[in-house]
N, C-alpha and C positions, 0 to 999 in steps of 0.2 A: 423442484420448481418446474412447472410446465413452460416450455419455450413458446413464445408468441410467434405466430406465423408471419413471415416476411411480407410486408406490404410495399407499395410504391414509395420510394424515397428512403426506405430503410437501408441499412448497411448489413453486411453479414455479421458484424460484431455489435450492432446497435440499432435501437428502434427510434425513429425520428419522432420527437415529441412536438406535436403541432398545437395541442390544446393547452397553451400556456398564457400567463398574464402578458400584457403588451410589453412591459419592460424586459421580461426574460426573452421575448422573441426579438426585440430590437437591439439589445445590448451587443450580441455577437456581431451585428452588422456595423455598429459604431466602434466597437473595440474587438477586432477579429483575432488578435494574437493571444494565445494562452499565457505566454511569458510576460505579457503586459498587464495581466489581470490577476496578480498574485495577492492573496491574503495570508499573512503569517501569524500563527498562534503558538505560544510557548506553554507547555504543560509540565508539571513536576509529578512524577509517579512515586508515591509513598511505597517503599519496598517492604515494610513490616508485614502487611497481609500476604504479599507474594512470597516472602521467606517462609512463612508458616505453611502456605499452600504447597510450595516446592518441596519442602521437607517431607510432607505427606506423600506427594506424587513420586518422589525419588527414593522412598524407603525400599531398601533391598536391591536397588538398581546399581549396576556397576558400569554400564555404558548407555549411550543414547539418553542421557538424563534430560529431564525437562529443565528449561532455562527461562530467565527473564524474557528473552527475546520471543520464545515460543508463546508465553502467556500474554505478553503485551500485544503481539501481532494477532493472536486469536481474539483478544478483546476488541481490537480495532475492526477485524473482519466481522465479528458479530454485530458491532454497532452499524456497519454498512448494510448488513442484512435487515436490521430492524429500522434503519433510516435510509430508504432506498434512493432518495435524492442525491445522496453522497456518491452514488454509483453512476453519475452522469458524466458526459463529456461533450465538448463542442468541437466540431470540425466543419470547415467550409461554411461557417456562419450559421450552422444549424445545431440545435441541442438534441443529443441522443441519450437514451438509457442503455447502458451496457447490457448485453444479453446474458452475460455471466459475471459473477464476482470473482475476480482474479487478484492474486497477490504475488509480488515479485521482489527479488533482492539479488544482490551479487554475492557469489560464493568464492572466497579465496581458496584455491586448491591446497596451498600450503602457506604458512605464515613466513614468507620470505620475499625479498624485493623482486626476485626473478620469477616467482610463481605466477602462473596464469590465473585468470578469473573466469568463472563460469556464471551462467545466468539461471537462477532458480525461478520457476514460474509455475504456480499451481492454482487450481480452481477450488473455490470454497463452496460447499453444498449447504443448502438451507438447514439440513439436519446434522451438520458437522458438530462434533463434540470436541472437547480438549484432547481426548485420547485419539480419536480418529485424525484430528488435525496434526497431532504430534507424529503419528505414524507416517502421515503423508509428507510432512515437511522433512523428516529425517530421511525418508527414501529419496527425496529430491536432492538433499545435501550429499548423501552417500554417492549417488549417481554422478553428481557434479565433481566430486573429488577423485573419482576414478580417472586416471590419465587417458584411458582408451575411449572415453565417452565425451562427446561434445554436444551441447544443446544446439538446436537447429539454427538459431540466429547467429551464434558464434561460428558455426561451420560455414554458413553462407558468407559471412564477412571475411573469413579466411580465404575463401575462393576468390571473392572480389578483390581482395588485397593483392593478389598475384597479377592483376591486370595493369596496363599502363594508366597513368594518372588521368589522361583525358577521357578514357573510357570509364574510369571510376566516377569521375565528375558527371558524365552523361547518365550513368546508371543511377546515381544518387538523385539527380534532378528529376529523372523520370519516376523514381520510386516515391519521392516527396509528393509529386503531383498525383500519383496513384493513391497514396495514403490519404491525401486530402479528400478524395472521393470514396474511400473505403474499398479500393481495388488493389491494394498492395498484396503481393504474393505471400502466402502463408509461410513459405520456407524462409522468408526474410524476417517476418515479424512474429513468428510463432512463439518464441520465448523472449521477445524483447520487452524488458521491464517498462519501457515507455508506452506500451500498449496494455498495461495492467491497470486494474481499478486502483490498486494501492501499491506504490513503490516505496519500499522500506530500505533504509541504510543504517546498519548497526555499527556506528562509528565507535561506540564504547568498547566493542570487542577488539579494536586495534588501538585503544588507549587515547582516543580523541574526544574532545568536548563536543557537546551537542550544538545545534544552531540551525541556521537557515540553509536551505537548498532550493535552488530555482526550479521552476517547471520548464518544459521545453515545448516548442510548437509542433515538433514531430510527434506522431502517435496520438494516443487517446487518454493518457494519464492525467487526471485532475487532482491527484493527491500524492504528495511526496512527504514522507515522514522520516525524520532522523532521530535515532536513539543515541544519546551521548553517554559519556562515562559517568558512572554513579559518583555521588559526592554526599558529604554530610550537610544537613540543613538543621538550623536551630529555629524552633517555633516558640514564640512568646505568648503568654496568656494574660488575661486582664488582672489576675491575682498576683502577677509578678513572677510566677513560675515559668519554667521553660522546658523544652524537650528537644533532644538531639537525636536525629535519625537519618537514615540513608534515603536518597531519592535518585531516580533516573530522569534526566530531562528529555522531553520530546519536543522537537521542532516540527510543526505541521505547516506545510505550504499548500494552499488550496486555490483552485480557480474560483474567484469570487462570483463568477457569472452563473454557476450551476445551482446556487441556493443563496439564501440571505443569511445575515449575521446571526439571527435568532436560531435558525436551523443548525448552523455550525455550533452555536453555544450549547444547544441541546445534545448534539452528537458528542461534544467534549464531556458534558455532564454524564452521559451514558457510559463513555469509556472509563471515566473516573469511578463510577459506581461498580462497573464490572471488575476493575482492578482492586477496589476496596473489598470486594466479595468475589474473589476468583473462582470459588466453588460454583458460581452461576455458569461458568464456562463448561462445566461437566454436563449441562443440559443441552438439548439440541439448539443450534444457533438461532432458530426462529422463535424460541421461547421468549415471550415478552418479559421485560424487566421494568420495575418501577424505579424512577429516578426523578430528580427535580433540578431546575436551574436556579441556583442561588443568586439573588439580586442584591 
C-alpha cells in the first residue's frame, strides 16, 4: 500500500480526514473523550470450521502450531483492510485515518504470577496471507519470551519508573499533551498497544471468560477485542432438533464516532464469513470477500 504524503494537519501516524459528513466532523467536538463513546458488540465464533482448518494447517507440525488466536486475529485484520473506516481514530477532536494497520497484544513471558509481560506489536500488510501472518506473529512472540529482549515501550517505562514520583508525573503529563497532538516520542509509544489499530486480549488462554474491556483516552486505539474461554453452545432448529458445538466469545469495544452502526454490522458479518470459511485467509488480505448482513 502506497503511503500518502503528509499534508498540513496530518500526524506522523495518521491522515486528517477533512471531507466528512457534518455529524462526523462535529461529534468529536461535542464528545471529545474516546472512553465516553464506546459501543460494545458480542460475537460467538463457531469453532467447527476452525477445527478442520487448523487440523490441515498443523498436519506434520510439532511446534509453532497454528491456533484459534492466530486465525481469529488474522480474520479481524483482513476485515480492517477490506473495511478501512475501521482503521480510524480521533485525537484532539479530529478524525484521522491510520497510516498503517497494526495489531497488538500482551505476551506473558511465562505462565506464573511473577512472570513479566511483554508487548507484541506488528504491522499487517495488504498482501498478508495466513502463512505470512503466522510467521510474523510467532517471531514477535518468541522475541517477547526471550528474557534478554524488551520491547521499546516497556524499556522506556522501566527507565521512567526509576525516577522520583514528581518527575514521573511531569513526564506523563507532558507525554499526554504531546500524544494529543501526535508528537509523542517513538521510543515511548513504538510498541504501545494503545497506539495500535487493533488491541487484542486472549483471556481464554488464561482460563477467563470473555466480556467487555474499556477503551482509553491515551493513544489512538479505537478497537479493543477480548477472546474468551471456549464453551459449549446448543442450537435449536424449527423441526425440534438441536446441535451442540464449541464456540469462542468475542467482546468487541469500538469508538462509535469513527463509523456508524451499519458499517460495524457489515464488519462483523465479514469476520463471521471469514471464520466460517477460514481458507479465505490463505489468499492475500486485500482479496475481496462476498458476505451479507442478515436482517
